[in-house]
Backbone as CSV, one residue per row, in Angstrom:
resi,resn,N_x,N_y,N_z,CA_x,CA_y,CA_z,C_x,C_y,C_z
1,UNK,75.512,37.998,-12.328,74.363,37.795,-11.482,73.543,39.093,-11.449
2,UNK,72.281,38.966,-11.724,71.390,40.123,-11.773,70.529,40.161,-10.511
3,UNK,70.468,41.344,-9.877,69.661,41.507,-8.669,68.306,42.073,-9.070
4,UNK,67.271,41.402,-8.630,65.908,41.831,-8.937,65.386,42.642,-7.759
5,UNK,64.874,43.807,-8.072,64.286,44.646,-7.021,62.996,44.033,-6.532
6,UNK,62.820,44.059,-5.228,61.619,43.514,-4.608,60.573,44.623,-4.503
7,UNK,59.368,44.443,-5.081,58.344,45.497,-5.037,57.598,45.580,-3.709
8,UNK,57.993,44.801,-2.693,57.225,44.791,-1.446,57.392,46.034,-0.569
9,UNK,58.503,46.776,-0.591,58.558,47.954,0.296,57.453,48.970,0.083
10,UNK,57.017,49.298,-1.153,55.876,50.216,-1.266,54.613,49.639,-0.639
11,UNK,54.457,48.332,-0.679,53.290,47.695,-0.069,53.288,47.944,1.441
12,UNK,54.482,47.874,2.069,54.565,48.138,3.502,54.167,49.575,3.807
13,UNK,54.531,50.500,2.927,54.128,51.889,3.119,52.618,52.022,3.063
14,UNK,51.975,51.312,2.149,50.515,51.357,2.030,49.872,50.810,3.295
15,UNK,50.411,49.719,3.831,49.851,49.136,5.049,49.994,50.111,6.215
16,UNK,51.132,50.788,6.323,51.314,51.767,7.392,50.314,52.904,7.240
17,UNK,50.046,53.333,6.018,49.077,54.397,5.796,47.678,53.959,6.199
18,UNK,47.385,52.675,6.036,46.071,52.173,6.450,45.884,52.362,7.942
19,UNK,46.897,51.971,8.713,46.794,52.134,10.160,46.747,53.608,10.548
20,UNK,47.444,54.420,9.792,47.402,55.861,10.062,45.999,56.419,9.856
21,UNK,45.302,55.947,8.830,43.932,56.419,8.595,43.004,56.023,9.738
22,UNK,43.183,54.827,10.258,42.349,54.384,11.378,42.654,55.222,12.610
23,UNK,43.946,55.491,12.860,44.326,56.306,14.010,43.815,57.739,13.874
24,UNK,43.932,58.303,12.690,43.422,59.661,12.463,41.907,59.693,12.661
25,UNK,41.220,58.669,12.180,39.777,58.590,12.391,39.429,58.539,13.865
26,UNK,40.214,57.757,14.640,39.971,57.680,16.081,40.169,59.038,16.738
27,UNK,41.257,59.717,16.388,41.546,61.009,17.005,40.496,62.062,16.649
28,UNK,40.096,62.103,15.392,39.063,63.068,14.982,37.740,62.764,15.685
29,UNK,37.387,61.483,15.759,36.159,61.105,16.450,36.202,61.438,17.934
30,UNK,37.364,61.237,18.564,37.496,61.562,19.988,37.392,63.061,20.215
31,UNK,37.968,63.840,19.317,37.873,65.298,19.449,36.429,65.747,19.290
32,UNK,35.738,65.185,18.315,34.328,65.532,18.121,33.507,65.097,19.333
33,UNK,33.799,63.910,19.855,33.103,63.448,21.052,33.365,64.335,22.252
34,UNK,34.595,64.852,22.365,34.924,65.749,23.474,34.202,67.084,23.327
35,UNK,34.162,67.598,22.108,33.477,68.870,21.877,31.976,68.730,22.125
36,UNK,31.436,67.560,21.818,30.005,67.316,21.938,29.613,66.803,23.334
37,UNK,30.485,66.944,24.314,30.186,66.434,25.651,29.048,67.225,26.289
38,UNK,28.343,66.594,27.234,27.184,67.279,27.835,27.602,68.424,28.761
39,UNK,26.724,69.390,28.882,26.957,70.497,29.819,26.344,70.152,31.170
40,UNK,26.932,70.704,32.198,26.410,70.506,33.550,25.300,71.533,33.758
41,UNK,24.072,71.097,34.049,22.955,72.035,34.144,23.104,73.081,35.244
42,UNK,23.706,72.724,36.372,23.816,73.654,37.494,24.762,74.808,37.143
43,UNK,25.877,74.488,36.507,26.885,75.495,36.190,26.684,76.050,34.784
44,UNK,25.969,75.311,33.955,25.709,75.659,32.556,27.007,75.799,31.743
45,UNK,27.970,74.939,32.071,29.249,74.893,31.362,29.647,73.437,31.174
46,UNK,30.610,73.227,30.276,31.165,71.895,30.097,32.363,71.730,31.024
47,UNK,32.626,70.486,31.405,33.749,70.214,32.293,35.065,70.324,31.526
48,UNK,36.143,70.748,32.193,37.439,70.847,31.518,38.019,69.461,31.205
49,UNK,38.986,69.446,30.289,39.578,68.193,29.810,40.215,67.397,30.946
50,UNK,40.868,68.067,31.879,41.557,67.361,32.965,40.584,66.563,33.831
51,UNK,39.378,67.033,33.986,38.375,66.299,34.762,37.755,65.195,33.910
52,UNK,37.537,65.474,32.631,36.926,64.485,31.738,37.844,63.284,31.556
53,UNK,39.144,63.525,31.330,40.063,62.428,31.026,40.275,61.516,32.233
54,UNK,40.074,62.041,33.454,40.192,61.201,34.653,38.841,60.661,35.111
55,UNK,37.808,60.926,34.353,36.433,60.510,34.663,35.985,61.010,36.029
56,UNK,36.509,62.163,36.437,36.080,62.778,37.679,36.690,62.187,38.931
57,UNK,37.736,61.363,38.774,38.330,60.732,39.961,39.086,61.725,40.838
58,UNK,39.414,62.889,40.318,40.133,63.897,41.110,39.185,64.846,41.835
59,UNK,37.893,64.679,41.627,36.921,65.571,42.272,36.757,65.207,43.738
60,UNK,36.624,66.225,44.569,36.432,66.001,46.009,35.357,66.939,46.526
61,UNK,34.873,66.618,47.699,33.903,67.481,48.382,32.596,67.627,47.626
62,UNK,32.138,68.872,47.516,30.845,69.118,46.871,30.901,68.937,45.356
63,UNK,32.116,68.896,44.799,32.246,68.690,43.353,31.976,67.243,42.935
64,UNK,31.796,66.352,43.900,31.560,64.949,43.564,30.281,64.748,42.761
65,UNK,29.330,65.671,42.857,28.104,65.523,42.063,28.387,65.663,40.565
66,UNK,29.552,66.193,40.210,29.941,66.330,38.802,30.541,65.048,38.226
67,UNK,30.801,64.054,39.077,31.464,62.835,38.631,30.652,62.115,37.555
68,UNK,29.365,62.066,37.680,28.524,61.429,36.668,28.645,62.106,35.309
69,UNK,28.697,63.423,35.328,28.858,64.160,34.071,30.249,63.948,33.481
70,UNK,31.252,63.836,34.349,32.610,63.582,33.873,32.692,62.206,33.215
71,UNK,32.033,61.228,33.826,32.033,59.886,33.240,31.293,59.872,31.902
72,UNK,30.152,60.542,31.843,29.416,60.612,30.575,30.252,61.281,29.493
73,UNK,30.950,62.350,29.867,31.789,63.057,28.900,32.929,62.167,28.415
74,UNK,33.539,61.427,29.346,34.632,60.529,28.974,34.140,59.439,28.026
75,UNK,33.014,58.835,28.354,32.488,57.765,27.507,32.035,58.290,26.148
76,UNK,31.532,59.504,26.111,31.157,60.091,24.826,32.401,60.319,23.968
77,UNK,33.511,60.710,24.611,34.763,60.920,23.889,35.280,59.586,23.345
78,UNK,35.224,58.538,24.143,35.671,57.217,23.690,34.755,56.698,22.585
79,UNK,33.450,56.868,22.740,32.504,56.436,21.703,32.775,57.153,20.385
80,UNK,33.036,58.451,20.457,33.359,59.206,19.252,34.627,58.685,18.599
81,UNK,35.621,58.339,19.418,36.859,57.779,18.884,36.640,56.447,18.195
82,UNK,35.811,55.601,18.783,35.532,54.299,18.172,34.764,54.447,16.861
83,UNK,33.810,55.353,16.833,33.074,55.599,15.589,34.017,56.148,14.524
84,UNK,34.912,57.047,14.926,35.889,57.586,13.985,36.834,56.511,13.471
85,UNK,37.259,55.598,14.351,38.135,54.505,13.932,37.409,53.576,12.958
86,UNK,36.145,53.302,13.214,35.368,52.470,12.292,35.211,53.156,10.941
87,UNK,35.014,54.462,10.961,34.931,55.208,9.712,36.264,55.136,8.968
88,UNK,37.370,55.282,9.707,38.694,55.155,9.090,38.914,53.776,8.510
89,UNK,38.471,52.739,9.217,38.578,51.370,8.707,37.744,51.198,7.440
90,UNK,36.562,51.780,7.418,35.701,51.736,6.238,36.401,52.386,5.044
91,UNK,37.043,53.523,5.274,37.771,54.210,4.205,38.924,53.340,3.709
92,UNK,39.640,52.690,4.641,40.751,51.808,4.265,40.249,50.652,3.416
93,UNK,39.125,50.065,3.790,38.572,48.948,3.023,38.202,49.399,1.618
94,UNK,37.608,50.566,1.496,37.247,51.085,0.174,38.495,51.357,-0.657
95,UNK,39.505,51.965,-0.038,40.730,52.283,-0.771,41.426,51.010,-1.236
96,UNK,41.520,50.004,-0.363,42.209,48.774,-0.748,41.428,48.003,-1.800
97,UNK,40.103,48.029,-1.711,39.322,47.294,-2.713,39.441,47.962,-4.081
98,UNK,39.488,49.292,-4.119,39.647,49.959,-5.416,41.065,49.810,-5.939
99,UNK,42.081,49.803,-5.037,43.457,49.628,-5.509,43.692,48.193,-5.960
100,UNK,43.032,47.227,-5.325,43.150,45.836,-5.766,42.519,45.637,-7.136
101,UNK,41.398,46.325,-7.383,40.755,46.231,-8.696,41.633,46.828,-9.771
102,UNK,42.334,47.924,-9.434,43.237,48.551,-10.405,44.442,47.665,-10.687
103,UNK,44.926,46.954,-9.656,46.078,46.082,-9.836,45.759,44.874,-10.699
104,UNK,44.515,44.395,-10.661,44.146,43.217,-11.448,43.910,43.581,-12.900
105,UNK,43.603,44.843,-13.215,43.352,45.251,-14.594,44.592,45.472,-15.355
């Protein structure tokens, strides 16, 4: 009895790499979105990560006027992540379409 090797395990590795590219794209986009967050005109500085990630929910007293900027910064970070994920998905589609063309030849 002869055992035939199944070629599907490398395919699973390729699929995992596809998801990794999308995740890396999301993370890079979120980092770029965080770096590109708006500055607060009164203080002329950007808000720290701990305030941005909570969308300003931890702010109290006179710091409450910063909540709008914290929300904008958070949404800009999420938007950057989504754009990065879409870019990663675009790269995955291109890679799979070129690898499929190579497999058919």
